[in-house]
C-alpha positions as CSV (number, residue, x, y, z in Angstrom):
1,X,-4.0,-19.6,-9.9
2,X,-0.3,-20.0,-10.7
3,X,2.2,-18.4,-8.4
4,X,6.0,-17.9,-8.4
5,X,8.0,-21.0,-7.5
6,X,8.8,-20.0,-3.9
7,X,8.0,-22.1,-0.8
8,X,8.2,-21.2,2.8
9,X,9.7,-23.4,5.4
10,X,7.3,-25.4,7.5
11,X,9.8,-25.8,10.4
12,X,8.3,-23.9,13.3
13,X,8.9,-26.3,16.1
14,X,8.1,-23.7,18.7
15,X,4.7,-23.1,17.0
16,X,5.0,-19.3,17.0
17,X,2.1,-18.5,14.7
18,X,-0.2,-21.1,16.3
19,X,0.4,-19.5,19.7
20,X,0.0,-16.0,18.4
21,X,-3.2,-16.8,16.4
22,X,-4.7,-18.5,19.4
23,X,-4.0,-15.4,21.6
24,X,-5.4,-13.0,19.1
25,X,-8.5,-15.0,18.6
26,X,-9.0,-15.1,22.4
27,X,-8.7,-11.3,22.5
28,X,-11.6,-10.9,20.1
29,X,-13.7,-13.6,21.9
30,X,-13.1,-12.3,25.4
31,X,-14.0,-8.7,24.3
32,X,-16.9,-9.9,22.2
33,X,-15.9,-7.8,19.2
34,X,-15.6,-8.6,15.5
35,X,-12.3,-8.7,13.6
36,X,-13.8,-6.3,11.0
37,X,-14.3,-2.6,11.0
38,X,-16.6,-0.7,13.5
39,X,-18.2,2.7,13.9
40,X,-14.7,4.3,14.1
41,X,-14.0,3.0,10.6
42,X,-17.4,4.1,9.3
43,X,-16.9,7.6,10.6
44,X,-13.5,7.8,9.2
45,X,-14.9,6.7,5.8
46,X,-17.2,9.7,5.8
47,X,-14.4,12.1,6.8
48,X,-12.0,10.8,4.2
49,X,-14.5,10.9,1.4
50,X,-15.5,14.4,2.5
51,X,-11.9,15.5,2.3
52,X,-11.6,14.0,-1.1
53,X,-14.8,15.0,-2.8
54,X,-16.0,18.2,-1.0
55,X,-13.2,20.4,-2.5
56,X,-14.0,19.0,-5.9
57,X,-17.6,20.3,-5.7
58,X,-16.5,23.6,-4.2
59,X,-14.1,24.2,-7.1
60,X,-16.9,23.5,-9.6
61,X,-19.6,25.6,-7.9
62,X,-17.9,28.5,-6.1
63,X,-16.4,31.6,-7.7
64,X,-13.0,31.5,-5.9
65,X,-9.5,32.6,-6.8
66,X,-7.2,30.1,-8.5
67,X,-4.9,30.1,-5.4
68,X,-7.9,28.8,-3.4
69,X,-8.4,26.2,-6.1
70,X,-4.9,25.1,-5.8
71,X,-5.2,24.7,-2.0
72,X,-8.4,22.7,-2.5
73,X,-6.6,20.3,-4.9
74,X,-4.0,19.7,-2.2
75,X,-6.7,18.9,0.2
76,X,-8.2,16.5,-2.4
77,X,-4.9,14.8,-2.6
78,X,-4.7,14.3,1.1
79,X,-8.3,13.0,1.1
80,X,-7.5,10.7,-1.8
81,X,-4.6,9.1,0.1
82,X,-6.8,8.8,3.2
83,X,-9.5,6.9,1.2
84,X,-6.8,4.6,-0.2
85,X,-5.2,3.8,3.2
86,X,-8.4,3.6,5.3
87,X,-11.3,2.5,3.0
88,X,-10.0,0.9,-0.1
89,X,-7.3,-1.0,1.7
90,X,-9.6,-2.6,4.3
91,X,-12.2,-3.3,1.7
92,X,-9.9,-5.2,-0.6
93,X,-8.5,-7.2,2.3
94,X,-12.1,-8.2,3.2
95,X,-11.6,-6.6,6.7
96,X,-13.9,-3.6,6.3
97,X,-17.1,-5.5,7.1
98,X,-18.3,-9.0,7.7
99,X,-20.5,-8.6,4.6
100,X,-18.9,-9.4,1.3
101,X,-20.9,-6.9,-0.7
102,X,-19.8,-4.0,1.6
103,X,-16.1,-5.1,1.3
104,X,-16.5,-5.2,-2.5
105,X,-18.2,-1.7,-2.5
106,X,-15.5,-0.2,-0.3
107,X,-12.8,-1.9,-2.2
108,X,-14.2,-0.5,-5.4
109,X,-13.2,3.0,-4.2
110,X,-10.0,2.0,-5.9
111,X,-11.6,3.2,-9.1
112,X,-12.0,6.8,-7.9
113,X,-8.3,6.7,-7.0
114,X,-7.6,6.0,-10.7
115,X,-6.6,2.3,-10.1
116,X,-8.1,-1.1,-10.8
117,X,-9.3,-3.6,-8.2
118,X,-8.1,-6.7,-9.9
119,X,-4.6,-5.4,-10.5
120,X,-4.3,-4.0,-6.9
121,X,-5.5,-7.3,-5.3
122,X,-2.9,-9.3,-7.3
123,X,0.0,-7.0,-6.7
124,X,-0.8,-6.3,-3.1
125,X,-2.8,-9.2,-1.6
126,X,-1.1,-12.0,-3.6
127,X,2.4,-10.9,-4.5
128,X,3.3,-8.4,-1.8
129,X,1.6,-10.1,1.2
130,X,2.8,-13.6,0.2
131,X,6.3,-12.9,-1.0
132,X,7.1,-9.8,1.1
133,X,10.5,-8.3,0.3
134,X,11.5,-11.2,-1.9
135,X,13.3,-9.8,-5.0
136,X,11.7,-10.9,-8.3
137,X,8.4,-11.8,-6.6
138,X,7.3,-8.9,-4.6
139,X,6.4,-6.2,-7.2
140,X,6.5,-3.5,-4.5
141,X,10.2,-3.8,-4.7
142,X,10.3,-3.2,-8.4
143,X,10.6,0.4,-9.5
144,X,12.0,-0.5,-12.9
145,X,15.6,0.5,-13.3
146,X,15.1,4.0,-11.9
147,X,15.3,3.1,-8.1
148,X,17.3,0.3,-6.6
149,X,15.7,-0.9,-3.4
150,X,17.7,-4.1,-2.8
151,X,21.3,-5.3,-3.3
152,X,19.8,-8.1,-5.4
153,X,18.8,-5.6,-8.1
154,X,21.1,-4.5,-10.9
155,X,23.1,-1.4,-10.1
156,X,23.2,1.6,-12.4
157,X,25.5,4.6,-12.3
158,X,22.6,7.0,-11.6
159,X,21.5,5.1,-8.5
160,X,24.1,6.9,-6.5
161,X,21.8,9.9,-6.7
162,X,18.6,8.0,-5.9
163,X,18.3,9.2,-2.3
164,X,17.9,12.7,-3.8
165,X,15.7,12.2,-6.8
166,X,13.4,9.4,-5.5
167,X,11.2,11.8,-3.5
168,X,10.2,13.5,-6.7
169,X,9.3,10.2,-8.4
170,X,7.2,9.0,-5.4
171,X,4.5,11.5,-6.1
172,X,3.8,10.0,-9.5
173,X,2.4,6.7,-8.0
174,X,-1.3,7.3,-8.6
175,X,-0.7,9.4,-11.7
176,X,0.9,6.3,-13.2
177,X,-2.1,4.2,-12.1
178,X,-4.3,6.5,-14.2
179,X,-2.1,6.5,-17.3
180,X,-0.1,3.3,-17.8
181,X,0.3,0.9,-14.8
182,X,-3.1,-0.8,-15.0
183,X,-2.8,-1.6,-18.7
184,X,0.7,-3.2,-18.2
185,X,-0.3,-5.1,-15.0
186,X,-3.5,-6.5,-16.6
187,X,-1.6,-7.8,-19.6
188,X,1.0,-9.4,-17.3
189,X,-1.3,-10.8,-14.7
190,X,-3.8,-12.3,-17.1
191,X,-0.9,-14.0,-19.0
192,X,0.3,-15.5,-15.8
193,X,-3.2,-16.4,-14.6
194,X,-2.7,-14.6,-11.3
195,X,-5.8,-13.7,-9.3
196,X,-7.0,-13.0,-5.8
197,X,-9.9,-15.4,-5.8
198,X,-11.6,-16.1,-9.2
199,X,-9.6,-15.2,-12.3
200,X,-11.6,-12.7,-14.4
201,X,-12.1,-13.3,-18.0
202,X,-9.9,-11.1,-20.2
203,X,-12.9,-9.5,-21.8
204,X,-14.4,-8.6,-18.5
205,X,-11.1,-7.2,-17.1
206,X,-10.2,-5.2,-20.2
207,X,-13.8,-3.8,-20.4
208,X,-13.7,-2.8,-16.8
209,X,-10.5,-0.9,-17.4
210,X,-11.7,0.9,-20.4
211,X,-15.1,1.8,-18.9
212,X,-13.7,2.9,-15.5
213,X,-10.8,4.9,-17.1
214,X,-13.3,6.7,-19.4
215,X,-15.6,7.6,-16.5
216,X,-12.6,8.8,-14.5
217,X,-11.5,11.1,-17.2
218,X,-15.0,12.5,-17.6
219,X,-15.4,13.2,-13.9
220,X,-11.9,14.7,-13.1
221,X,-11.0,16.4,-16.4
222,X,-13.9,16.7,-18.9
223,X,-16.6,18.0,-16.6
224,X,-14.3,20.7,-15.0
225,X,-13.3,21.8,-18.5
226,X,-16.9,22.1,-19.5
227,X,-18.1,23.9,-16.4
228,X,-15.2,26.1,-15.3
229,X,-14.2,29.2,-17.1
230,X,-10.4,28.8,-16.7
231,X,-7.7,27.6,-19.1
232,X,-7.7,23.9,-19.8
233,X,-4.0,23.6,-18.8
234,X,-4.8,25.0,-15.3
235,X,-7.3,22.2,-14.8
236,X,-4.6,19.6,-15.8
237,X,-2.2,21.2,-13.3
238,X,-4.8,20.9,-10.6
239,X,-5.4,17.3,-11.6
240,X,-1.7,16.6,-11.4
241,X,-1.3,18.4,-8.1
242,X,-4.1,16.2,-6.5
243,X,-2.4,13.1,-7.8
244,X,1.1,14.2,-6.8
245,X,0.1,14.9,-3.2
246,X,-1.8,11.6,-2.9
247,X,1.1,9.6,-4.5
248,X,3.7,11.2,-2.3
249,X,1.8,10.3,0.9
250,X,1.0,6.8,-0.2
251,X,4.5,6.1,-1.5
252,X,6.3,7.3,1.6
253,X,3.9,5.4,3.9
254,X,4.4,2.2,1.9
255,X,8.2,2.5,1.8
256,X,8.7,3.1,5.5
257,X,7.4,-0.4,6.2
258,X,9.7,-2.4,4.0
259,X,12.4,-0.3,2.3
260,X,14.4,0.5,5.4
261,X,17.6,-0.7,7.2
262,X,15.8,-3.0,9.6
263,X,13.8,-4.9,7.0
264,X,15.5,-8.0,5.6
265,X,15.3,-8.9,1.9
266,X,16.0,-12.6,1.8
267,X,16.1,-14.9,-1.2
268,X,15.0,-18.6,-1.4
269,X,17.7,-21.3,-1.5
270,X,18.5,-23.3,-4.6
271,X,15.4,-25.4,-4.1
272,X,13.1,-22.3,-4.0
273,X,12.6,-22.7,-0.2
274,X,12.7,-19.7,2.2
275,X,14.6,-20.0,5.5
276,X,11.5,-19.2,7.6
277,X,7.8,-20.0,7.8
278,X,5.5,-17.4,6.2
279,X,4.5,-15.7,9.5
280,X,8.1,-15.5,10.8
281,X,9.2,-14.2,7.4
282,X,6.9,-11.3,8.0
283,X,8.6,-10.4,11.2
284,X,12.0,-10.2,9.5
285,X,10.8,-8.2,6.5
286,X,8.3,-5.8,8.0
287,X,8.8,-2.7,10.2
288,X,6.3,-0.6,12.2
289,X,6.7,3.2,12.8
290,X,5.3,5.9,15.0
291,X,2.7,3.5,16.6
292,X,2.3,5.8,19.6
293,X,1.3,8.7,17.5
294,X,-2.5,8.9,17.4
295,X,-2.6,11.2,14.3
296,X,-0.4,8.9,12.3
297,X,-2.4,5.8,13.5
298,X,-5.6,7.4,12.5
299,X,-4.7,8.9,9.1
300,X,-2.5,6.0,7.8
301,X,-5.2,3.4,8.4
302,X,-2.9,1.4,10.6
303,X,-0.3,1.1,7.8
304,X,2.3,2.1,10.4
305,X,1.3,-1.1,12.2
306,X,2.7,-3.2,9.3
307,X,3.8,-6.1,11.4
308,X,0.3,-6.7,12.6
309,X,-1.2,-6.0,9.2
310,X,1.1,-8.5,7.4
311,X,0.5,-11.3,9.9
312,X,-3.3,-10.6,10.1
313,X,-4.3,-8.9,6.9
314,X,-8.0,-9.9,7.4
315,X,-8.3,-8.0,10.6
316,X,-9.3,-4.4,10.3
317,X,-6.7,-1.8,11.0
318,X,-8.9,-0.3,13.8
319,X,-7.8,-3.2,16.0
320,X,-4.1,-3.1,15.4
321,X,-3.1,-0.9,18.3
322,X,-4.7,-3.4,20.7
323,X,-3.4,-6.6,19.2
324,X,0.1,-5.1,18.7
325,X,0.7,-5.7,22.4
326,X,0.0,-9.4,21.9
327,X,2.1,-9.7,18.8
328,X,5.1,-7.9,20.4
329,X,5.0,-9.9,23.5
330,X,4.7,-13.2,21.6
331,X,7.6,-12.4,19.3
332,X,9.7,-11.6,22.4
333,X,8.8,-14.9,24.0
334,X,9.9,-16.8,20.9
335,X,13.1,-14.7,20.5
336,X,11.9,-13.3,17.2
337,X,12.3,-9.7,16.0
338,X,9.6,-7.0,16.3
339,X,11.0,-4.1,14.3
340,X,9.7,-0.6,14.8
341,X,10.8,3.0,14.6
342,X,9.5,5.1,17.4
343,X,8.8,8.1,15.2
344,X,7.9,8.8,11.5
345,X,11.0,11.0,11.3
346,X,13.3,8.2,12.2
347,X,11.6,5.9,9.7
348,X,12.0,8.4,6.9
349,X,15.7,8.9,7.8
350,X,16.2,5.1,7.8
351,X,14.5,4.9,4.4
352,X,16.6,7.4,2.6
353,X,19.7,6.1,4.3
354,X,18.8,2.7,2.8
355,X,18.4,4.3,-0.6
356,X,21.8,5.9,-0.3
357,X,23.4,2.5,0.6
358,X,21.7,0.8,-2.3
359,X,23.0,3.5,-4.6
360,X,26.6,2.7,-3.8
361,X,28.3,0.6,-6.5
362,X,28.6,-3.0,-5.2
363,X,32.0,-4.5,-5.0
364,X,32.8,-7.9,-6.6
365,X,32.6,-9.5,-3.1
366,X,29.2,-7.9,-2.3
367,X,27.6,-8.9,-5.6
């Protein structure tokens, strides 16, 4: 695998990560529990898939009004986001289960979300988790020219309105997965020979995309059109609403962890070396939010515990609340930041404030 030419400092004379890793390992050993998912995650999997798929079958089989159908598509979008954050995410990080085939199966739920496993693992596991918030390397910071997330990106005149229009674009996330993103990413990633594990052959990857996209269209569009006695365009509206709800939830949750005032966006020096070690870099570039809220903790799959997730991506999110106490205390001992917003509302305000600041035309000195 080839990766961007960025290196992290090895200078951690106080051994922060070694100390933290030792303490977290001790927590699991003393409590005799696995680092992977447990019955809580398994139950949540059933609930999330039920929220996602039950409305689909109800729409196909029941004679209900179109307003009820619209409500059910909204519920499907919520369930779709829930599957992505709780099941697919842990599966593709290898933290859902200690058995590889179960992780692969749960990670494959990405296909019912309209995405592609290979692309997601490269963008998220490789680029985002390794080069977090580094402009030009972390693709989560790249929204094309339409949104400017960092001062290192080129400024356009329309960016001064981005804190208004961005919320409408966020809902298009999974819809874009279904239409264009996977094709563009596959072409780019294969050309760069990027992979999370073994690099797939181009034939296998392109075949997977064509087959899974075809099945996806058959299930979510063709079958409803054949079975239901309503206008085809209303089915497409329902399909769009489902994706828009899911995309909006996923985008906002993702943005609150990195695209906020507290998260730094450093660049490497002239030799391509970052100032900090990888683990310490995660503390400066990642932010938690609403960690005391049980509903947010449960629904977001621990993605509000981004500090813990970025340092220990192979630990299931069901353990983040417990180990967060260890991470926070250790960071404090080593005089390192542990960034968090107490509520989701404060994190959302911080995100849109950041967008507004990034929309201001930079001066010659700032640039």
